[in-house]
C-alpha positions in Angstrom: 0.7 7.8 -6.6 2.2 4.3 -8.3 0.6 2.3 -10.8 -0.6 -1.3 -10.5 -2.3 -2.0 -13.6 -4.9 -1.1 -16.3 -8.5 -3.0 -15.0 -11.7 -2.0 -16.7 -9.9 0.4 -18.6 -8.9 2.3 -14.9 -5.6 1.7 -14.0 -5.2 0.6 -10.5 -2.6 3.3 -8.1 -1.4 2.9 -4.8 -1.6 5.7 -2.7 1.7 6.1 0.0 0.6 6.9 3.2 1.4 10.3 5.4 2.7 11.4 8.2 0.0 10.0 10.5 -2.8 9.1 7.5 -3.0 5.0 6.1 -2.7 5.2 2.5 -5.3 3.4 0.1 -5.7 1.3 -3.1 -7.6 3.8 -5.9 -8.4 3.9 -9.8 -8.1 6.4 -11.9 -9.9 7.1 -14.9 -7.8 8.1 -18.3 -10.2 10.1 -20.1 -11.5 11.8 -17.5 -9.2 12.3 -14.8 -11.6 11.3 -11.5 -10.3 9.2 -8.7 -12.0 6.7 -6.9 -10.9 5.3 -3.7 -11.4 1.3 -3.8 -9.6 0.3 0.1 -8.9 2.3 2.2 -6.4 1.4 5.2 -6.8 1.7 7.9 -5.7 4.7 10.5 -4.3 2.9 12.9 -2.2 0.9 10.6 -0.2 4.1 9.2 2.0 4.1 11.4 3.3 0.6 10.6 2.4 0.9 7.0 5.0 4.6 7.2 8.3 2.0 8.2 7.5 -0.3 5.3 10.6 0.3 2.7 10.0 1.2 -1.1 6.9 -1.8 -0.5 6.1 -4.0 -3.4 2.5 -3.4 -3.4 0.1 -5.8 -5.1 -4.0 -5.8 -5.2 -6.5 -9.1 -6.3 -10.1 -9.6 -4.7 -10.3 -6.6 -2.7 -7.3 -7.4 -1.1 -4.0 -5.3 -0.6 -0.5 -7.1 -0.4 2.3 -4.9 0.8 5.8 -6.4 1.1 8.8 -4.4 2.1 11.2 -4.5 -0.4 14.5 -4.9 2.3 14.8 -5.2 6.3 17.3 -4.0 7.8 18.2 -2.6 11.2 20.8 -2.2 13.6 19.7 -5.4 16.0 19.6 -9.6 15.2 15.9 -8.7 17.5 15.1 -5.7 15.7 15.3 -7.3 12.5 13.3 -10.4 13.5 10.8 -7.9 14.5 10.3 -6.1 11.9 6.9 -5.9 9.4 7.6 -8.2 6.2 4.1 -7.9 5.0 1.3 -6.8 5.6 -2.4 -7.5 4.3 -5.7 -5.1 3.9 -8.7 -6.5 2.8 -12.9 -5.5 3.5 
């Protein structure tokens, strides 16, 4: 779980994807510790989401943006085919 920012007195967080489970954006109440999922990324994107190298995550207006910090492959064609950004929204 990585904090993104404070919003309405709660911590907005990105929950990293698991092996075959996609990530999500949620809020964490600092007073109670209660977690609420706000935007679940689609399970069909879990594999692609897991390939992003240390993604930078931003969330705005009900959408999440994930950008890898680095794209590096052995072959030029593979590098061109690598995912450069994922965007999810409602």
